[in-house]
C-alpha positions as CSV (number, residue, x, y, z in Angstrom):
1,X,40.7,35.1,64.8
2,X,37.8,33.1,65.5
3,X,34.7,34.8,67.0
4,X,33.6,33.5,70.2
5,X,30.1,34.9,69.7
6,X,27.7,32.6,67.7
7,X,26.5,34.0,64.4
8,X,23.1,35.6,64.2
9,X,21.3,32.7,63.1
10,X,22.8,30.9,66.3
11,X,21.3,33.3,68.8
12,X,20.5,31.9,72.3
13,X,16.7,32.1,71.4
14,X,17.3,30.3,68.3
15,X,19.6,27.6,70.2
16,X,16.7,27.1,72.6
17,X,14.1,26.5,69.7
18,X,16.4,24.2,67.8
19,X,16.9,22.2,70.9
20,X,13.2,21.8,71.6
21,X,12.9,20.7,68.1
22,X,15.6,18.2,68.5
23,X,14.0,16.8,71.8
24,X,10.5,16.7,69.9
25,X,12.0,14.7,67.2
26,X,14.0,12.2,69.2
27,X,10.6,11.7,71.2
28,X,9.2,10.3,68.0
29,X,12.1,8.0,67.4
30,X,10.2,5.8,70.2
31,X,6.8,5.7,68.5
32,X,6.1,1.8,67.8
33,X,3.3,2.8,65.6
34,X,3.7,1.2,62.3
35,X,4.2,4.0,59.4
36,X,3.7,1.4,56.5
37,X,-0.1,2.4,56.4
38,X,-0.7,2.4,52.6
39,X,-2.7,-0.8,53.1
40,X,-5.0,0.7,56.1
41,X,-8.5,1.1,55.4
42,X,-10.0,4.3,55.9
43,X,-11.4,3.7,59.3
44,X,-8.0,2.3,60.2
45,X,-6.2,5.1,58.9
46,X,-8.2,7.6,61.1
47,X,-7.6,5.5,63.9
48,X,-3.9,5.4,63.3
49,X,-3.7,9.3,63.1
50,X,-5.7,9.6,66.4
51,X,-3.5,7.1,68.3
52,X,0.0,7.8,66.9
53,X,2.4,9.5,69.4
54,X,3.6,11.2,66.4
55,X,1.5,14.4,66.7
56,X,3.3,16.1,63.7
57,X,2.0,13.7,61.3
58,X,-1.7,13.9,62.4
59,X,-1.5,17.6,62.4
60,X,-0.1,17.7,58.8
61,X,-2.8,15.4,57.6
62,X,-5.7,16.7,59.7
63,X,-4.4,20.5,59.5
64,X,-5.2,20.8,63.2
65,X,-4.1,19.0,66.5
66,X,-5.9,15.9,67.3
67,X,-7.5,17.3,70.3
68,X,-8.9,20.3,68.2
69,X,-10.2,17.7,65.8
70,X,-12.0,15.7,68.2
71,X,-13.7,18.7,69.6
72,X,-14.8,19.6,66.1
73,X,-16.1,15.9,65.8
74,X,-18.2,16.3,69.0
75,X,-19.5,19.9,67.8
76,X,-20.6,18.2,64.7
77,X,-22.4,15.4,66.4
78,X,-23.9,17.3,69.4
79,X,-25.6,19.8,67.0
80,X,-26.7,17.0,64.7
81,X,-24.8,18.5,61.8
82,X,-23.0,15.1,61.2
83,X,-23.7,11.5,62.3
84,X,-22.0,8.3,61.9
85,X,-23.3,5.9,59.2
86,X,-23.4,2.2,59.0
87,X,-20.0,2.5,56.9
88,X,-18.3,5.6,58.1
89,X,-17.6,7.5,61.2
90,X,-17.8,11.2,62.0
91,X,-14.2,11.2,62.3
92,X,-13.6,9.5,58.9
93,X,-16.1,11.9,57.1
94,X,-14.1,14.8,58.5
95,X,-10.7,13.4,57.6
96,X,-12.0,12.9,53.9
97,X,-13.1,16.4,53.9
98,X,-9.8,17.7,55.4
99,X,-7.8,15.5,52.8
100,X,-9.6,17.1,50.0
101,X,-9.3,20.7,51.3
102,X,-5.6,20.1,52.3
103,X,-4.4,19.0,48.7
104,X,-7.2,19.9,46.5
105,X,-7.2,16.2,45.9
106,X,-9.4,14.7,43.5
107,X,-12.0,11.8,44.1
108,X,-9.7,9.3,42.8
109,X,-6.9,10.3,45.2
110,X,-9.2,10.1,48.1
111,X,-10.7,6.8,47.1
112,X,-7.4,5.3,47.0
113,X,-6.6,6.5,50.7
114,X,-10.0,5.9,52.1
115,X,-11.2,2.9,49.9
116,X,-14.8,4.3,49.2
117,X,-16.3,4.9,46.0
118,X,-16.3,8.4,44.1
119,X,-19.9,8.9,44.6
120,X,-19.3,8.3,48.2
121,X,-16.5,10.8,48.6
122,X,-18.7,13.3,46.7
123,X,-21.5,13.0,49.2
124,X,-19.4,13.0,52.1
125,X,-17.6,16.2,51.0
126,X,-21.0,18.2,50.5
127,X,-22.3,16.8,53.8
128,X,-19.2,17.9,55.6
129,X,-18.9,21.4,53.9
130,X,-22.8,22.1,54.7
131,X,-22.0,21.1,58.4
132,X,-18.7,23.4,58.5
133,X,-20.7,26.3,57.0
134,X,-23.1,26.0,60.1
135,X,-20.0,26.9,62.2
136,X,-19.5,30.4,60.7
137,X,-22.0,32.5,62.6
138,X,-20.7,30.8,65.9
139,X,-17.3,31.8,65.5
140,X,-16.8,34.4,62.8
141,X,-18.1,37.6,64.8
142,X,-17.2,41.2,64.8
143,X,-14.8,42.0,67.7
144,X,-15.9,43.4,71.1
145,X,-16.1,47.2,70.9
146,X,-15.8,47.7,74.8
147,X,-12.1,47.1,75.1
148,X,-8.9,48.0,73.2
149,X,-7.5,45.2,71.7
150,X,-4.1,44.0,73.4
151,X,-2.1,44.3,70.3
152,X,-2.6,48.1,70.5
153,X,-3.0,48.6,74.0
154,X,0.3,47.0,75.1
155,X,2.3,48.9,72.3
156,X,3.6,52.3,73.1
157,X,3.9,52.9,69.2
158,X,0.1,52.1,68.8
159,X,-1.5,53.2,71.9
160,X,-3.2,55.5,72.5
161,X,-3.2,56.7,69.0
162,X,-5.1,53.7,67.5
163,X,-7.3,53.1,70.5
164,X,-10.6,53.1,68.4
165,X,-9.2,50.5,66.0
166,X,-10.7,47.0,66.3
167,X,-9.2,45.3,63.2
168,X,-8.1,45.4,59.6
169,X,-9.7,44.7,56.2
170,X,-8.4,43.7,53.0
171,X,-9.5,41.6,49.7
172,X,-7.9,38.7,48.5
173,X,-8.2,36.6,45.3
174,X,-9.1,33.1,45.4
175,X,-8.5,30.9,42.3
176,X,-11.8,29.8,40.6
177,X,-13.0,27.2,38.3
178,X,-15.6,28.4,35.9
179,X,-17.0,27.6,32.5
180,X,-15.5,29.6,29.8
181,X,-18.6,31.8,29.3
182,X,-18.5,33.0,32.6
183,X,-15.0,33.3,33.2
184,X,-14.2,36.7,31.6
185,X,-16.0,38.7,34.4
186,X,-13.9,36.7,36.9
187,X,-10.3,37.6,35.4
188,X,-8.5,39.8,37.7
189,X,-5.9,42.4,36.5
190,X,-3.2,39.6,36.7
191,X,-5.3,37.6,34.3
192,X,-6.2,34.9,36.8
193,X,-9.9,33.6,37.1
194,X,-10.5,34.4,40.8
195,X,-13.3,35.4,43.2
196,X,-12.5,38.8,45.2
197,X,-13.0,37.9,48.9
198,X,-13.4,40.7,51.4
199,X,-11.9,39.8,54.7
200,X,-11.8,41.6,58.2
201,X,-9.5,40.4,60.9
202,X,-9.2,41.3,64.4
203,X,-5.7,41.5,66.0
204,X,-5.8,38.2,67.8
205,X,-5.7,36.3,64.5
206,X,-9.5,35.8,63.8
207,X,-11.6,36.4,60.8
208,X,-14.5,38.8,62.1
209,X,-16.2,39.3,58.6
210,X,-16.0,37.6,55.3
211,X,-17.7,38.2,52.1
212,X,-16.7,36.0,49.1
213,X,-18.2,35.5,45.7
214,X,-17.5,38.6,44.1
215,X,-15.9,38.7,40.6
216,X,-12.2,39.0,40.3
217,X,-12.4,42.1,38.0
218,X,-14.6,43.9,40.9
219,X,-12.7,46.8,42.6
220,X,-12.3,46.1,46.3
221,X,-14.5,49.3,47.1
222,X,-17.4,47.8,45.1
223,X,-17.1,44.8,47.6
224,X,-16.7,46.7,50.7
225,X,-20.0,49.0,49.5
226,X,-21.9,46.0,49.2
227,X,-20.9,44.6,52.4
228,X,-21.7,47.9,54.1
229,X,-25.3,47.8,52.6
230,X,-25.5,44.0,53.9
231,X,-24.5,43.3,57.4
232,X,-21.4,45.1,58.2
233,X,-21.7,47.9,60.7
234,X,-18.7,49.2,62.6
235,X,-19.9,50.6,66.1
236,X,-19.8,54.4,66.4
237,X,-16.2,55.6,67.3
238,X,-14.7,52.3,66.3
239,X,-13.1,51.7,62.9
240,X,-11.0,49.2,60.7
241,X,-7.8,49.9,58.9
242,X,-7.9,49.7,55.1
243,X,-5.2,50.2,52.6
244,X,-5.4,53.2,50.1
245,X,-7.2,51.6,47.6
246,X,-10.3,51.6,49.6
247,X,-10.3,55.4,50.2
248,X,-11.8,56.9,53.4
249,X,-15.2,56.3,54.7
250,X,-16.9,56.3,58.1
251,X,-15.6,53.4,60.2
252,X,-12.6,52.7,57.8
253,X,-9.3,54.5,58.2
254,X,-7.0,54.5,55.0
255,X,-3.4,55.8,55.0
256,X,-2.2,59.0,53.5
257,X,-2.2,58.8,49.6
258,X,0.8,59.8,47.8
259,X,3.1,58.7,50.8
260,X,5.0,55.8,50.1
261,X,6.1,53.3,52.7
262,X,8.1,50.2,52.8
263,X,8.4,48.0,56.0
264,X,11.4,46.0,54.8
265,X,13.3,49.1,53.4
266,X,12.9,51.0,56.4
267,X,13.9,48.3,58.8
268,X,17.2,47.2,56.8
269,X,18.4,50.9,56.2
270,X,17.1,52.2,59.6
271,X,15.7,55.1,57.7
272,X,13.4,57.5,60.1
273,X,10.2,58.8,59.0
274,X,10.7,62.5,57.7
275,X,7.2,63.8,58.6
276,X,3.9,62.9,60.2
277,X,2.3,61.4,57.1
278,X,5.3,59.0,56.7
279,X,5.1,58.0,60.5
280,X,1.4,57.5,60.5
281,X,1.8,55.2,57.3
282,X,4.4,53.1,58.7
283,X,2.5,52.3,61.8
284,X,-0.6,51.9,60.0
285,X,0.7,49.2,57.7
286,X,2.5,47.6,60.7
287,X,-0.9,47.0,62.0
288,X,-2.9,46.3,59.1
289,X,-0.5,43.6,57.9
290,X,-2.5,41.2,60.3
291,X,-5.0,40.7,57.6
292,X,-2.6,39.8,54.9
293,X,-0.7,37.5,57.5
294,X,-4.1,35.7,58.2
295,X,-5.0,35.1,54.5
296,X,-1.8,33.7,54.0
297,X,-2.1,31.2,57.0
298,X,-5.5,30.3,55.8
299,X,-4.3,29.5,52.1
300,X,-1.4,27.5,53.4
301,X,-3.5,25.6,55.9
302,X,-6.1,24.7,53.4
303,X,-4.2,24.4,49.9
304,X,-7.5,24.0,47.9
305,X,-7.8,28.0,48.2
306,X,-4.6,28.2,46.2
307,X,-5.5,26.4,43.0
308,X,-9.2,26.2,41.1
309,X,-11.3,23.4,42.8
310,X,-13.5,21.9,40.2
311,X,-16.8,22.3,42.0
312,X,-19.8,24.5,41.2
313,X,-19.2,28.1,42.0
314,X,-21.8,28.1,44.8
315,X,-19.8,25.2,46.2
316,X,-16.5,27.4,46.1
317,X,-18.1,30.2,47.7
318,X,-19.3,27.7,50.6
319,X,-15.8,26.8,50.7
320,X,-14.6,30.2,51.9
321,X,-17.3,30.6,54.4
322,X,-16.5,27.2,55.8
323,X,-12.8,27.3,55.9
324,X,-12.6,30.7,57.3
325,X,-14.8,29.4,60.0
326,X,-12.7,26.2,60.5
327,X,-9.5,28.5,60.8
328,X,-11.2,30.5,63.7
329,X,-12.4,27.3,65.5
330,X,-8.8,25.8,65.4
331,X,-7.4,29.1,67.0
332,X,-10.0,29.3,69.5
333,X,-9.6,25.8,70.6
334,X,-5.6,25.6,70.4
335,X,-4.0,28.8,71.6
336,X,-0.8,26.9,72.1
337,X,-0.4,25.8,68.5
338,X,-0.1,29.4,67.0
339,X,-0.9,28.3,63.7
340,X,1.6,25.5,63.5
341,X,3.7,25.4,60.2
342,X,1.4,27.8,58.2
343,X,2.8,31.2,59.7
344,X,5.4,32.1,56.8
345,X,4.5,35.4,55.2
346,X,3.3,35.6,51.6
347,X,5.7,37.5,49.3
348,X,5.1,41.3,49.0
349,X,2.9,41.5,52.0
350,X,5.3,43.8,53.8
351,X,5.1,46.5,51.2
352,X,2.4,49.1,51.0
353,X,2.1,52.1,48.8
354,X,-0.6,54.2,47.3
355,X,-0.6,52.6,44.0
356,X,-2.2,53.9,40.9
357,X,-6.0,53.0,41.1
358,X,-6.1,54.3,44.7
359,X,-9.6,55.8,45.5
360,X,-10.1,59.4,46.1
361,X,-11.2,60.1,49.8
362,X,-14.7,60.9,49.5
363,X,-16.2,64.4,50.7
364,X,-19.2,63.2,52.5
365,X,-19.5,63.7,56.3
366,X,-18.2,60.4,57.2
367,X,-15.1,60.4,54.9
368,X,-14.2,64.1,56.3
369,X,-14.7,62.8,59.8
370,X,-12.2,60.0,59.3
371,X,-9.6,62.4,57.5
372,X,-10.0,64.5,60.6
373,X,-9.3,61.5,62.9
374,X,-6.3,60.6,60.6
375,X,-4.8,64.1,61.0
376,X,-5.2,64.1,64.8
377,X,-3.6,60.9,65.0
378,X,-0.8,61.7,62.9
379,X,-0.1,65.1,64.8
380,X,-0.2,63.5,68.2
381,X,2.1,60.6,66.9
382,X,4.7,62.8,65.5
383,X,4.7,65.2,68.3
384,X,5.4,62.3,70.7
385,X,8.1,60.7,68.3
386,X,10.0,64.0,68.1
387,X,9.9,64.3,71.9
388,X,11.2,60.6,72.3
389,X,14.1,61.5,69.8
390,X,15.1,64.7,71.6
391,X,15.1,62.8,75.1
392,X,17.3,60.1,73.6
393,X,20.0,62.4,72.1
């Protein structure tokens, strides 16, 4: 007997989404702009990207919508960070930079595309990077502390329990190119040569703090401690979510150690939490997952962060500052795009556990205060959860 209902992957919502994609694709069939562009000069190539009605093509090359790209050009010009030269416009300079960070492209590859010398390409890359780094303090800021984030306020599973939470913190590895004599210190536990980057994100998908440059062998707690000694200062009564590896400290709320939690497994088996610690850890990781998601988007949008770029290490550190700022700039100026094609989750990000190497919660006043807050949240959450279950039996 045939089934009159569509299979799960053809739900009404998915059918509408597919219909929209088909309509957008069909609209591009009427695009009269030539696609044989291999012989265009760099300037003509950029003009083609900005004038073509095929918006998907320009996003793929520029890593952002054309409108956002033009706003970025204006920002660079108006703040005197970039200016057109006799041979190259600001638009072409930015396009060269974006080509390199998109593909980790060599100077030779960019030469072939934009028809400039290798030395010119190198100068343009550094000039644009220096300009983009100036964007960082303008768009990478700790979130406002006077309101509860909508992600928490509008979710009955999270509010009012996490009303003091303003974001989530985690570390990530960025592949790094180093001379052999320096490589050992930067080798992480998987054997890769990396820098350890601390990132803190707000729940609207923005980086609000970044500290790159630490050796891949450094533990996350060392990086966080350095940030706290510099300019990372959560306000009184506010905190960020961290995983168990960071331990508990004032302004940073970790899950219960020794309590395993797996989002995928619980969703698939419809397994219910058995105690307050499991329930707290489950909801904690559902919120904290935002930082892993945003790191994944960053690395897919700017693929230079996924393989070691052959630049001096100081330049590699500046790239992290610059590209996290660029990520924020794109989101702030283009709410409708919602990260385009870069939202696929990284493998393993759904799973959380208190693995070996987790840090013991400290006994200082700040850590004890956060442990007390965690217990208070867990007990309140568990009580409400059981009341809900009882009312729906």
